[in-house]
C-alpha positions, 0 to 999 in steps of 0.5 A: 500500500502506497502513501500519498505525498500531499506535500504542502496540501497536507496542512489543509486536510480537515475542517476549518471554521472562522468568524472573522471574515470580511467581504468587500463586494461591489454595489452600484453606488460603491462597495459593501463591507460584509462580515461573515463566518464560514466553514471550509472542509478539505478532504484528501482524495488521493492521486490523479494521473495526467497522460500517464506522465504527471501525478498530482496529489489532490484535495476536494474542498467545500466552502460555505460562507454566511453573513455574520448578522443573519446567518444567511448563506451568501457564498457556496463554493467547491473545487479542488487543490492539487500539488505536483511534487515534481514541479512544485506547482499548486493548482486551485480549481473551483466553481462559483454557482453564479457561472464562474470557474477559476483555475489558478496556479502558483507555488508554495513560498519558501521562508527559512525564517518561518519553518512552521508556516506554509504560504501558498500563492495562486493566481489566474487571469481570464487570458492566462495560459497556465490557469484561467477563468471561464464564465457565462456570457451573462457574467462576461457582460455584467460582472466580468472577472478578469483576474483572481489571486489568493494567498493562504497562510497555514500555521499549525491550526490557524489558516489565514487567507486573502483573495481578490477577484478583479471585476469589470462591473457597474461600468468600473473596475472593482477589487472584490476582496475576501479575507478570513482567519479560520481554526482547524476543528 
């Protein structure tokens, strides 16, 4: 029986909860700042092979985000994280039910001063070769996502992230930013 080497993704496996999230989203008249709480579950699924050449270690995840004030779910996202041990490339692929799919690629940042901290950075552009963004024609016309970037920092049982989606919406360019701090359960 072989053991899967999840590399830096091993730090994510499990259920994480947080109540310190902030969503800065576009509105017609400016922006809306919404505090939120969330649960993200990362599940190890083993390896996948591409063309019998590339082997990726993969995690499936689900993220449920709720308004802190009302408890209403306003974001539900699912997807995969994968890691290629030969190249060190980390890939984050996910779908948002509004009609947007993202494939963001990146690497784990090395910091010899912080050996117990894992920092993963990924990004995608709608015209990107290594990664990209697909969206419905409605989203392209009304809330076009042009870029995505995300930094996740894992330190023990603490997970912090910040992600930015660049949107062309309401006749302007807007940085839709989400940031949160979660704790492993």
